[in-house]
DRENSEKE-568092 format. One record per atom (N, C-alpha, C, O): x, y, z. Coordinates in steps of 0.2 Angstrom, whole numbers, plus 2048, in hexadecimal, padded with zeros to 3 digits. Each point is the difference from the previous one (the first is absolute). Example, Ala and Ser with C-alpha at 12.3 -4.5 7.8 and 13.67 -1.06 7.14 Angstrom:
# DRENSEKE-568092
8427E4827 7FC806800 804806800 8057FF803 7F98067F9 804806801 7FC805803 803806801 
***
This chain:
# DRENSEKE-568092
80B8537E7 8068017FD 7FF7FE7F8 8007FA7FE 7FE80B7FE 7FD7FF7FA 8057FD7FB 7FE7FE7FA 808801807 8057FD7FB 8007F8801 8047FD7FC 7F8800808 8007F9801 7FE7FD7F9 7FB8027FD 8087F8801 7FF7FD7FA 7F97FC800 7FE7FE7FB 7FF80280B 7FA7FB801 7FA804800 7FB7FD801 80580A7FD 7FA803800 801808801 805802802 7F68027FC 801807801 7FB802806 7FA7FF7FF 809804805 7FD803806 801807801 8038037FC 7FB80080A 800807801 808801801 8047FD802 7FE8097FB 8068027FF 803803807 7FC803804 80A7FB7FE 803802806 8027FB805 7FE7FA7FF 807808805 8027FC806 7FB800805 7FE805802 8017F5801 7FA7FF805 8037FD806 8047FB800 7FB808806 8017FD806 7FA7FC802 7FA803801 8067F7800 7FA7FC801 7FD801807 7FA7FE801 80A805804 7FD800806 8007FA804 8037FB7FE 7F8804807 7FF7FA803 7F97FD7FF 7FC8047FD 8037F6804 7F97FD7FE 7FB804804 800802805 7FA7FF7F7 7FB804803 7FC7FB805 8017FA800 7FC80A805 7FD7FC805 7F97FD7FF 7FE7FB803 7FF8077F7 7FA7FD7FF 8007FE7F8 7FD8037FC 8067F7803 8007FE7F9 7FA7FD7FE 7FC7FE804 8038017F5 7FA7FC7FE 8017F9802 8057FD802 7F57FF7FE 8007FA803 8007FA7FB 7FB7FF7FC 80A7FE803 8007FA7FA 7FD7FA803 7FF7FF806 7FF7FD7F5 7FD7FA802 8047FB804 7FE7FD804 8098037FA 8057FC803 800801808 8017FB803 7FE80B7FF 800801807 7F97FF804 7FF802806 7FC7FB7F6 7FA7FE803 8007FB806 7FB7FF804 80A7FD7FC 8017FB805 807802804 8057FD7FE 7FB807807 806802803 8047FB803 7FD7FB803 80A8057FC 8047FB803 800801808 7FF805803 8037F5800 800801808 806804802 7FF803806 8067FE7F7 805805802 8008067FC 8058047FF 7F57FE7FE 8008067FC 801806803 8028057FD 7FD7FB80A 801806804 8067FF805 800804805 8047F77FA 8057FE805 805806802 8028037FC 7FF7FE80A 805804803 8047FB805 7FE7FF806 8077FF7F8 8057FC804 803804806 8008067FF 8027F6806 804804805 8058057FD 8047FD7FC 7FC809806 8058057FD 8077FF802 8027FE806 8028027F5 808800801 8038067FD 7FE8017FA 807802809 8038067FC 8067FE7FC 8048047FE 7FD7F5802 8067FE7FC 7FE7FA7FB 7FB7FC802 8088037F9 7FE7FA7FB 8067FF7FC 8048047FF 7FD7F67FE 8057FE7FB 7FE8037FA 8048027FC 7F67FE802 7FD8027FA 7F9803801 7FC7FD804 8038097F9 7F9803801 7FE8017F8 8038027FC 7F77FB803 7FD8007FA 7FA805800 7FB7FF804 8058067F8 7FA8047FF 7FC7FE7FB 8028007FA 7F87FE807 7FB7FE7FC 7FE7F8801 8047FD804 7F68017FA 7FE7F9803 7FC7FD7FA 7FC7FC801 8078047F9 7FC7FD7FA 8057FA7FE 8037FD804 7FC8017F5 8037FB7FE 808800800 8037FB802 80080B7FD 807801801 8027FF807 8057FC801 7F8807804 8027FF807 7FF7F9802 8057FD804 7F67FF7FA 7FF7F9803 8067FC7FD 8027FB803 7FF8057F7 8057FC7FC 807802803 8047FB801 7FD80B800 807802803 8017FD807 8057FD801 7F6803803 8007FE807 8017F8800 8047FD803 7F88007F8 8017F8800 8077FE7FE 8037FC803 8008087F8 8077FE7FE 805802805 8047FB801 7FB80A802 805802806 8007FB805 8057FE803 7F58007FF 7FF7FC806 8027F87FE 8027FD804 7FD8027F6 8027F97FE 8077FF800 8037FA801 80180B7FE 807800800 804802806 8057FE802 7F7806802 803803807 7FA7FF804 7FD806802 8017F4801 7FA800804 800804806 7FB802803 80B800800 800804806 7FF8087FF 801804805 7FF7FE7F5 7FF8077FE 7FA803804 7FB7FD800 806809802 7FB804804 7FD8057FA 8038057FF 7F77F97FF 7FE8057FA 7F9803803 7FC7FD803 8038097FB 7FA804802 7FD8037F9 8048037FC 7F67FB803 7FC8037FA 7FC805803 7FC800804 8058067F8 7FC806802 7FB8027FB 8028017FA 7F8800807 7FB8017FB 7FC806803 7FD800805 8028057F6 7FC806802 7F87FF801 7FD803804 8017F87F9 7F97FE801 7FF7F9802 8057FD803 7F67FF7FC 7FF7F9801 8057FC7FC 8028037FB 7FF7F7807 8047FC7FD 7FE7FF7F8 7FA7FF7FF 80B8017FD 7FF7FF7F9 7FA8047FD 7FB7FD7FC 805809805 7FA8057FE 8038047FA 7FC8047FE 80A7FB7FF 8028047FB 7FE7FC7F9 7FB7FD7FF 80A8047FD 7FF7FD7F9 7FE7F9800 7FC7FE7FC 8077FE808 7FF7F8800 7F97FF802 7FD7FB7FD 800809807 7F97FF802 7FB8037FC 7FA800802 8088037F9 7FC8047FB 8007FE7F9 7FD8047FC 8077F7802 8017FF7F9 7FB7FC7FD 7FA7FF803 8077FE7F7 7FB7FC7FD 8007F8801 7FC7FD7FD 809801807 8007F9802 8037FC7FA 7FE7FA7FF 8058097FC 8027FD7FA 8088007FF 803805801 7FF7F57FE 8087FF800 8017FE7F9 7FF7FA7FE 80480A7FE 8017FF7F9 8068047FD 800806802 8047F87FB 8068047FD 7FD8047FA 7FB7FF7FE 809806800 7FE8057FC 7FF7FD7F9 8027FA7FE 7FB80A7FD 7FF7FE7F9 8067FE7FD 805803802 7FB7F87FA 8077FF7FC 8028067FC 8068007FE 7F6804801 8028067FC 806804803 8048047FD 7FC7FC80A 806803804 8077FD7FE 805803802 7FB7F77FB 8067FD7FE 8058057FC 806801802 7F78037F9 8048047FC 803806805 8068027FF 7F6801805 802805804 8067FE805 805803801 7FA7F7802 8057FE805 8067FE7FC 806801803 7F97FC7F7 8067FE7FC 8048067FF 807800800 7F68057FE 8048067FE 803804806 805802800 7F77FD806 803804806 8057FC803 805803803 7FA7F67FE 8057FC804 8057FC7FC 8057FE803 7F98017F7 8047FB7FC 7FC7F9801 7FC7FF804 8067FC7F7 7FC7FA800 8007FC806 7FB7FE803 80B801800 8017FC806 7FC802806 7FD7FD803 80480A7FE 7FC803806 7F98007FF 7FC7FF804 8018027F6 7F98007FE 7FD7F9801 7FB800803 8097FB7FB 7FE7F9802 7FF7FF807 7FB7FD803 80A805801 8007FF807 7FA804804 7FD7FD804 8028097F9 7FA804803 7FA7FC7FF 7FC800805 8037FE7F5 7F97FC7FF 8007FA803 7FA7FE803 80B7FE7FE 8007F9803 7FF802808 7FD7FC803 8068097FF 7FF802807 7F9801802 7FD7FE805 7FF8067F7 7F9801801 7FC7FA7FF 7FC7FE805 8057FD7F6 7FD7FA800 8017FC806 7FB7FC802 80B804801 8017FB806 7FC802806 8007FB804 7FD80A7FC 7FC802806 7FA7FB801 7FE7FF806 7FF7FE7F5 7FB7FC800 8027FA804 7FC7FE805 8097FE7F9 8027FA804 802802807 7FF7FC804 80580A7FD 802802806 7FA800805 8007FE806 7FB8067F8 7FA801804 7FC7FA801 7FD7FF806 8027FD7F5 7FD7FA800 8037FB805 7FD7FD805 80A8027FB 8037FC805 800803807 7FF7FC805 80080A7FC 800803807 7F97FF802 7FF7FE806 7FC8027F6 7F97FF802 7FF7F8802 7FD7FE805 8067FE7F7 8007F9802 8047FE806 7FE7FC804 8088077FD 8047FE805 7FD802807 8017FC805 7FC80A7FB 7FD802806 7F87FF801 7FD802805 8007FB7F6 7F97FF801 7FC806800 7FB800804 8068057F8 7FD807800 7F97FF7FD 8007FE7FA 7FB805809 7FA8007FD 7FF8077FD 7FE805803 8037FC7F6 8008067FD 7FE8007F9 8018047FC 7FB7F7802 7FD7FF7FA 8058007FA 7FE8027FA 8087FC807 8058007FA 7FE7FB7FB 7FE7FA802 8018087F8 7FE7FC7FA 8048017FA 8018067FE 8037F5800 8048017FA 7FB8007FA 7FC7FB7FF 8058097FC 7FC8017FA 8048027FA 806801801 7F77FF7F9 8038037FA 7FE807800 7FA802800 80B803800 7FE807800 8008027F8 8047FE7FD 7F7805801 7FF8027F9 8018087FF 7FD804804 8087FD7F8 8008077FD 7FB8007FA 8027FD7FB 7F9807806 7FB8007FB 8008067FC 7FF806803 8037FA7F7 8018067FC 7FA8027FC 7FD7FD7FC 80280A804 7FB8037FC 8028057FB 7FD8037FD 80A7FC802 8038057FB 8057FC7FC 8057FD803 7FB8037F6 8057FC7FC 807802801 8047FC800 7FD80A801 807803800 8037FD807 8067FE7FF 7F7803806 8027FD807 8017F97FF 8057FD803 7F67FF7FB 8017F97FF 8067FE7FC 8037FB801 7FD8087F9 8067FE7FB 807801804 8047FC7FE 7FC80A806 807801803 8017FA805 8067FE800 7F5800804 8017FB804 8027F97FD 8057FD802 7F88027F8 8027FA7FD 8078007FD 8047FB800 7FE80B7FD 8078017FE 8057FF806 8057FD7FF 7F9805806 804800806 8017F9802 8067FE802 7F57FE7FE 8017F8801 8047FD7FB 8047FC802 7FB8067F8 8057FD7FB 807802801 8047FB7FF 7FD80B803 807802801 8037FC807 8067FE800 7F5802805 8027FC806 8027F97FF 8057FE803 7F87FF7F8 8017F97FF 8087FF7FD 8037FB801 7FF80A7FC 8078007FD 805800806 8057FD7FF 7FA806806 804801806 7FF7FC806 8057FE803 7F58017FE 7FE7FC806 7FA7FC7FF 7FA801802 8067F97FA 7FB7FC7FE 7FC7FD806 7FA7FF800 809800806 7FD7FD806 7FB806803 7FB7FE802 8088087FE 7FB805802 7FA8017FB 7FB801803 8077FF7F7 7FA8017FB 7FB7FB800 7FA8017FF 8087F9803 7FC7FA801 7FA801805 7FB7FC800 806809804 7FB801805 7FA8037FD 7FA800804 8068037F6 7FB8047FD 7FD7FC7FB 8037FC7FC 7F6805803 7FC7FC7FB 7FC8067FD 7FC803803 8047FD7F6 7FD8057FC 7F97FD7FE 8007FA7FD 7FA809803 7FA7FE7FE 7FD8057FB 800806801 7FE7F87F9 7FE8047FB 7F97FE7FD 7FC8047FD 8037F5803 7FA7FE7FD 7FA802804 800800807 7FA8017F6 7FA802804 7FE7FB805 7FD802805 8047F87F9 7FE7FA804 804800807 7FD800805 8098017FA 805801806 7FE805804 800800807 7FF8067F6 7FE806804 7F9800804 800801806 7FB7FC7F6 7FA7FF803 8007FB806 7FD801805 8077FA7FA 8017FB806 803803806 7FF7FD806 8048097F9 803803806 7FC807802 803804803 7F77FC7FB 7FC805802 8028077FD 7FE805803 8057FB7F7 8028067FD 7FA8027FB 7FD7FC7FD 80280B803 7FA8037FC 8037FF7F9 8067FF7FE 7F58027FD 8017FF7F9 8058067FD 8037FF7FB 7FD806809 8048067FD 8077FF802 8048047FE 7FE7F7806 8077FF802 8047FD7FA 7FD7FC7FC 809807803 8047FE7FA 8047FB801 8037FC7FC 7FF80280B 8047FB801 802800808 7FE804803 8057F67FF 801800807 8077FC801 8017FC7FC 80280580A 8067FC801 8007FE807 7FF804805 8017F67FC 8007FD807 8067FE803 8057FE7FD 7FC80380A 8067FF804 7FE7FD806 7FA801803 80A7FC801 7FF7FE807 7FE806804 804805800 7F77FA804 7FE805805 7FD7FD806 7FF7FA801 7FF80B804 7FD7FD806 7FB805802 8018067FF 7FA7F8805 7FC805804 8007FE807 8017FA802 7FE80B803 8027FF807 7FC806804 7FF8057FD 8007F9809 7FE805805 806803803 8027FD805 8018087F9 807802802 800802807 8067FE803 7F5805800 800802807 8017FA804 804800805 7F87FA7FA 8017FA804 8067FD7FF 8037FD805 8008037F5 8077FD7FF 805804805 8047FC803 7FC80A7FD 805804803 7FF7FF808 8047FF804 7F68027FE 7FE800807 8017FA804 8027FF805 7FD7FB7F7 8017F9802 8087FF802 8017FD805 8038067F6 8077FF801 802804806 8057FE804 7F98087FD 801804806 7FE7FD806 804800805 7F67FD7FB 7FE7FC806 8057FB802 8017FF806 8017FD7F5 8057FB801 806802803 8037FD805 8008097F9 806803803 7FF803806 8057FF805 7F68047FD 7FE802806 8007FB806 803800805 7FA7FA7F9 7FF7FB805 8077FB800 8017FE806 8028017F5 8067FC800 807803800 8047FD803 7FC8097FB 807804800 800806804 805803801 7F67FF803 800806804 8008067FC 803805803 7FB7FB7F7 8008067FC 7FC805803 7FA7FF802 8088077FF 7FD806803 7FC8047FA 8038027FB 7F7800806 7FC8047FC 7FD806803 7FD7FF805 8048077F9 7FD806803 7FC8037FB 8028047FB 7F77FB805 7FC8037FB 7FE806803 801802806 7FB8027F5 7FE807802 805804804 7FF804804 8077FC7F9 806803802 8048037FA 8027FD7FC 7FE80A804 8028047FA 808801801 802803806 8027FC7F5 807802800 8008077FE 7FE8017FB 805803809 8008077FE 8078027FD 8008057FC 8057F7806 8078027FC 8047FA802 7FF7FC805 8078037F7 8057FB801 807804800 8018047FB 8037FC80A 806804801 8067FB801 8007FD805 8048037F6 8077FC801 804804806 8018067FF 8027F6805 804803805 8077FD800 8037FE805 8008017F5 8067FC800 806804803 8057FD802 7FA80A7FF 805804803 8017FE807 805802803 7F67FB800 8017FF807 8047F9802 8017FE806 8017FF7F4 8047FA801 7FD7FA802 8037FA800 7F6806800 7FC7FA802 7FD7FD7FA 7FE7FA800 8038097FA 7FD7FD7FA 7F97FE800 7FE7FB7FE 7FE80A804 7F97FF800 7FC8067FD 8028057FF 7F87F97FF 7FB8057FE 7FA801805 7FF7FB804 7FE80A7FD 7FB801804 7F98017FC 8008057FC 7FC7F6805 7F98017FD 7FB803805 7FF7FD805 8008097F9 7FB804804 7F97FF7FF 7FE8017FA 7FE7FD80B 7F97FF7FE 7FC804805 802803805 7F77FC7FA 7FB804804 8007FD807 7FC802804 8077F87FD 8007FC806 807800804 8007FC805 8058077F8 806800802 8057FD7FB 7FF7FE7FB 808803807 8057FF7FB 8027F8801 7FF7FD805 8048017F5 8037F9800 8078017FD 8018027FA 8047FB80A 8078007FD 8017FA7FD 7FF7FA802 8048067F8 8027FA7FC 8058017FB 8018057FE 8037F6800 8058007FB 7FE8007F9 8038017FB 7F67FC804 7FE8007FA 7F8802800 7FC7FE804 8038067F7 7F98037FF 7FE7FE7F9 8048027FB 7F67FB804 7FE7FE7F9 7FA8047FF 7FB7FF803 8058057F7 7FA8047FE 7FC7FB7FB 8027FF7FA 7F97FE809 7FC7FB7FC 7F88037FF 7FC7FC801 80480B7FD 7F9803800 7FE8027F9 7FB8037FF 8097FA7FC 7FE8017F9 7FE8077FE 8058057FF 7F57FD800 7FE8077FE 802805805 8018067FE 8007F9808 802805805 807800802 802804804 8027F87F9 807800802 8048067FF 804802804 7FA8027F7 8048067FF 7FE806805 804805800 7F77FA805 7FF805805 806800805 802806802 8007F4800 805800805 8078007FC 805801804 7FB7FE7F6 8068017FC 7FF8057FA 7FF7FE7FA 801808808 7FF8057FB 8048007FA 7FE8037FA 8087FA806 8058007FB 7FD7FC7FA 8028017FA 7F97FB807 7FD7FB7FB 7FA8047FD 7FE7FD7FB 800808807 7FA8037FE 8008027F8 7FB8007FD 80B802801 8008027F8 7FF7F97FC 7FF8017FA 8027F9809 8007FA7FC 7FA7FB802 8007FB7FC 7FC807809 7FB7FB801 7F9804800 800806804 7FB7F87F9 7FA803800 7FB7FB803 7FF7FB7FE 7FD808808 7FB7FC802 7FA8017FC 7FE8057FE 7FE7F5800 7FB8017FB 7FA7FC803 8007FA803 7FA8097FD 7FA7FD803 7FD7FB7FB 7FE8027FA 8017F8808 7FC7FB7FC 7F97FF802 7FF802806 7FD7FB7F6 7F9800802 7FD7F97FF 8017FD7FA 7FB80080A 7FE7F9800 7F9800803 7FE804804 7FE7F77F9 7F97FE802 8007F9801 8037FC7FD 7F8802807 7FD7F9800 7F98007FD 7FC804803 8037F87F8 7FA8017FD 7FD7F9800 8037FB7FE 7F6804803 7FD7FA800 7FB8007FA 7FB804800 8057F87FB 7FB7FF7FB 7FA7FE803 7FF7FB804 7FB8097FA 7FA7FE802 7FC7FB7FB 8018017FA 7FD7FA809 7FC7FA7FC 8057FD7FB 7FE7FF7FA 808800808 8057FC7FC 8047FB804 802802805 7FF7F87F8 8047FB803 8067FF7FC 8037FB801 7FF80A7FC 8068007FC 8077FE804 801803805 8037F87F9 8067FF803 8058007FA 8007FD7FB 806806806 8058017FC 8067FD802 802800806 8027FC7F6 8067FD802 806804800 8067FE802 7FA8087FB 8068047FF 7FF807804 7FB801803 80B8027FE 800807802 8028047FA 8027FD7FB 7FC80A805 8018037FA 803807801 7FF803805 8057FF7F6 8028077FF 7FD8027F9 8027FD7FB 7F9808805 7FD8027FA 8048067FD 7FF805803 8047F97F8 8058057FD 7FD8047FA 7FE7FD7FB 80180A806 7FE8047FB 8058047FC 8008027FB 8067FE809 8068037FD 8067FD804 7FF7FD805 8078057FA 8067FD803 7FF802808 8027FC804 7FC80A7FD 800802807 7F9802802 7FF804805 7FC7FA7F8 7F9801802 7FD7F9801 7FF7FD7FB 7FF80180B 7FC7FA801 7FD800806 801804805 7FA7F77FC 7FD7FE806 8027F9802 8027FC7FB 7FD80280B 8017F9802 7FA7FD804 7FD804803 8037F67FD 7FA7FD804 8027F9802 8037FC7FC 7FB80280A 8007F9802 7F97FE802 7FC804802 8037F57FF 7F97FE803 8027FC806 8057FC801 7F7806804 8017FD807 7FC7FA800 7FC7FE7FC 8067FD809 7FC7FA801 7F9801801 7FC7FB7FE 80180A805 7F9802801 7FD8027F9 7FA802801 8097FF7FA 7FE8027FA 8008087FE 7FF8027FB 80380280B 8018077FF 8078017FC 8047FC800 7FC80A7FD 8068027FC 803806804 7FD804802 80A7FC7FE 804805802 8028047F9 8047FC7FD 7FB80A802 8018037FA 804807802 7FF803805 8067FE7F6 804806802 8018047F9 8017FD7FB 7FF80A805 8028047FB 808801801 802804804 8027F97F7 807800802 8048067FD 806800802 7F78047FA 8048067FE 7FC806800 801804804 7FC7FD7F6 7FD8067FE 7FB803806 7FC7FC803 80580A7FE 7FC804805 803800807 7FD802805 8097FB7FC 803800807 803806802 8028047FB 7FF7FE80B 803806802 8067FE804 8017FB803 80480A7FD 806800803 7FF802807 801806802 7FD7F6803 7FF802807 8017F9804 7FF7FB7FD 802806809 8007FB805 7FA7FF804 7FF7FC805 7FC8087FA 7FA801803 7FB7FA7FF 7FC8007FB 8047FB809 7FB7FA7FE 7FA801804 7FC7FB801 80380B802 7F9801803 7FB8037FB 7FA801802 8088007F8 7FC8027FB 8007FC7FA 8057FC7FF 7F78047FC 8007FC7FA 8008057FA 7FE806801 8037F77F9 8008047FA 7FA7FF7FC 7FE7FA7FF 7FE80B800 7F97FF7FD 8017FD7F9 7FC7FB7FF 8088077FD 8007FD7F9 8017F8800 7FC7FD7FD 809801806 8017F8800 7FA7FD803 7FF7FA7FE 7FE808808 7FB7FD803 7FA8007FC 7FC7FB800 80280A7FC 7FB8007FC 8017FB7FA 7FB7FD7FE 80B803800 8027FB7FA 7FF7F9803 7FC7FC7FC 80680280A 8007FA802 7F87FE801 7FE7FA7FF 7FE80A803 7F97FF802 7FC7FF7FA 7FB7FC800 8068097FB 7FB8007FA 8037FE7FA 7FC7FD7FB 80B804803 8027FF7FA 8037F97FF 7FF7FC7FB 80480180B 8037FA7FF 7FB7FA7FF 8027FB7FC 7F8805806 7FB7FB7FE 7FF7FF7F9 7FE7FB7FD 80380B7FF 7FF8007F9 8077FD7FC 7FF7FF7FA 80680180A 8067FD7FD 8027F9802 8027FC7FB 7FC80280B 8017F9802 7F97FD801 7FC803803 8047F67FB 7FA7FC801 8007FE808 8037FB801 7F9808803 7FF7FE807 7FA7FB800 7FE7FE805 7FF8017F5 7FA7FC800 7F9804801 7FB7FD800 806809802 7FA805801 8038077FF 806801802 7F68037FC 802807801 7FE804806 802805802 7FB7F7803 7FE803806 8057FD806 8017FA801 80280B802 8057FE805 7FF804806 7FE806800 8037F7806 800804806 807801803 8047FB801 7FE80B7FF 806802803 800800808 7FD805802 8067F6801 7FF800807 805804804 7FF802805 8077FE7F8 806804803 8038047FA 8017FE7FA 801808808 8048047FB 805804804 7FF803805 8087FC7F9 805803804 8068027FC 8007FF7FA 805804809 8068027FD 8067FE804 7FF7FE805 8068017F7 8077FE803 8058047FD 8008027FA 8067FE809 8068047FD 8057FC7FE 8037FB804 7FF8067F6 8067FC7FD 8068057FF 7FF806801 8067F87FD 8068047FF 8047FF7F9 8017FA7FF 80080B7FD 8047FF7FA 807804801 800805803 8057F87FA 806803800 8028047F9 7FD7FE7FB 807806805 8028047FA 8037FC7FB 7FF8027FA 8047F8808 8037FC7FB 7FD7F97FF 8027FC7FC 7F8804807 7FC7FA7FF 8027FA804 7FD7FA7FE 807806807 8037FB803 7FF801808 800805802 7FF7F5802 7FF801807 807803803 8058007FD 7FA802809 806802804 8027FB806 7FB7FF804 80A7FE7FB 8027FB805 807801802 8058007FC 7FC80080B 807801802 801805805 7FC803803 80B7FE7FF 802805805 7FF8077FC 8028017FB 7FC804809 7FF8077FD 8078037FF 804800804 7FD8027F6 8078037FE 800808802 8038037FC 7FA7FF809 800807802 804801806 8017FC804 80280A7FD 803802806 7FC7FF806 7FA802800 8097FC805 7FD7FF807 7FA7FC800 7FB801804 8057FA7F7 7FB7FB800 8027F97FF 7FD7FB7FD 809804805 8047F97FF 7FC7FA804 8027FB7FF 7FA807806 7FD7FB804 7F97FF7FD 7FC7FC803 8028077F8 7FA7FF7FD 7FF7FC7F9 8058017FC 7F67FB804 7FF7FC7FA 7F98017FD 7FC803804 8037FC7F6 7FA8017FD 7FE7FA7FB 8047FD7FD 7F6801803 7FD7FB7FC 7F98027FE 7FC7FF804 8038037F5 7F98027FE 8008037FA 8058007FC 7F6803802 7FE8047FA 8007FA7FA 8058007FC 7F67FC804 8007FA7FC 7FC8027F9 7FE7FB7FD 80180B801 7FC8017FA 7F97FD7FF 7FE7FF7FB 7FF80180B 7F97FD800 7FF7F97FF 7FB7FD800 80B7FF800 7FF7F9800 8047FC806 8047FC7FF 7FB807806 8037FD806 7FF7F9802 8047FD803 7F68007FB 7FF7F9801 8057FC7FC 8017FA802 8028087F9 8067FC7FD 806803801 8057FF7FC 7FC806809 807803801 802800807 8057FF802 7F6802802 801802807 8037FA804 805801804 7F87F97FC 8027FB805 8077FE7FF 8047FF805 7FF8007F5 8077FE7FE 804806801 8067FF801 7F88077FD 804806801 802800807 806802802 7F67FD803 801801807 8057FA802 804801805 7FC7F97F8 8057FB801 8078027FE 8057FF804 7FB8057F7 8068027FD 803806805 8067FF802 7F6805801 802805804 8027FD807 805802803 7F87F97FF 8027FD807 8077FD7FF 804801805 7FE7FC7F5 8077FE800 805806800 8057FF803 7F98067FA 804806800 801803807 806801802 7F57FF802 800802807 8047FC804 804802804 7FC7F77FB 8047FC804 8077FF7FD 8047FD803 7FE8067F8 8078007FD 8017FA7FC 8067FE800 7F57FE7FE 8017FA7FC 8008017F9 7FE8057FD 8057F67FF 8008007F9 7F98007FD 7FC7FC803 8038077F8 7F98007FD 8017FC7FA 8048017FB 7F87F9804 8007FC7FA 7FF8047FA 7FD805800 8067F87FB 7FF8037F9 7F98017FD 7FF8047FC 7FC7F8807 7FA8007FE 7FC806801 7FB8027FD 808802808 7FC807802 8038057FB 8068017FF 7F68037FE 8028057FB 804806803 7FD803805 8097FE7F9 804805803 7FD8077FE 802805803 7FB7FC7F8 7FD8067FD 7FB804805 7FF806800 7FF7F6805 7FB803805 804803806 7FD803804 8097FC7FC 804803806 8008077FF 8018037FB 7FE80180B 801807800 807802801 8027FE806 8018057F6 807801800 8018087FF 7FC8037FD 80A7FF805 8028077FE 8008017F8 7FD8067FE 8067F67FF 8008017F8 7F98007FE 7FF8047FB 7FC7F8807 7FA8007FE 7FC806801 7FD8037FC 80480080A 7FD806802 8038067FC 7FC8047FE 80A7FC801 8038057FC 7FE8007F9 7FE8057FD 8017F5800 7FD7FF7F9 7F9803800 7FE8037FB 7FE7FB80A 7F9803800 800807800 7FC8047FD 8087FF807 801807801 8018037FA 7FD8067FE 8087F87FE 8028027F9 7FA8007FB 7FF8057FC 7FD7F6805 7FB7FF7FB 7FA804801 7FC8027FC 80480180A 7FA805802 8028077FD 7FB8037FE 80B7FE801 8028077FD 7FE805805 803800805 7F98057F9 7FE805805 7FB7FD805 7FC7FC7FF 806805808 7FC7FD805 7F9802800 7FE8057FE 7FE7F6803 7F9801801 7FE804806 803800805 7F88057FA 7FE804806 7FC7FB805 7FD7FB7FE 804807808 7FC7FD806 7F9802800 7FE8067FE 7FE7F5803 7F9801800 7FD801807 7FA802801 80A7FC804 7FE800807 805804804 7FF800806 
***
């Protein structure tokens, strides 16, 4: 969907289809979870059916069960547990560059822009508390995340954004620290051609272990049902029969439920084709790289920014290996994570060592994989009840613009409250709700409908 403000991809409306059967193998799945292939006893009814099993699904289930312990929830996953975007990302939890403040201020107004950015930052504390409370072994580490700028124009815009932010939200602006002296930059492993850096609170984590540990807990303590390797073929509302249910049709049989949640991110619009003009599945590319003959240890995580929408990211694991990703340029508008994109992987393997100081130019790439993220036409996630005819039993939570680690967990909490009919606290950004007015606005902004590519 080429009109997305977050990048230029292939022109046209895309049906993402279903997850491919032979995806690339990420490092995160190298230690499979004990319930990774779980198929609970089958039931053809449920209070809630959740399609997808990543960060969104696990947070949604946690919140629902914490408020309604007796709910009968079924999680349906087309492949193994947590094998989508959450199991394929860079393990990096960091809010966007401060430069987005100008865009959000213009789009939402000052108050909502502040709320969106504070919402993203709040994920660090939320996830840290969850790990501590449940004793999860997932290598969660709080760090200073650095936006490292290689371009004076982009860096200048970010600094101006912080200056403006301080006028409206000094507490939010105080989370950011600007580094310009050569000594400060070198101390943070920035190369001499870096023009400046901005630090913010961030974290690194083994996301697959975080999610699967929480699923394990709910399976054993709450009777959560999980059906892996079960493809949903369609969802049909049957409100006309007077029973107020939808039927989730799968390759192993139907499940009747009053609530269906689409938590599949890049694949969500396959089962909800009305969303296809507004959601683009995009393939991201990631590697695990081990520096040869180097004992370098860095205290920061990094976004290496070459322009406002062109950057790489990297974190260092406790074993010294780096997880690196090409975050924009060279990506394709596709949901096929069974293939990789040549340009980004060549860049990560050969160009990145000349941009970032790994302590050596010689790197061993032990794993190279792809994963699918989702971008919306207006740059905001979709959360809420679907505003389309014959879909009143269906809800959606996803399309996080490639930063799901600082959007998915609490977005799912928000959706859980909506599903339960409870009041949503003011701290949750209302601009993320998918409403008829929002869909109508996006439709008008498209002008001439984009052609279908599939």
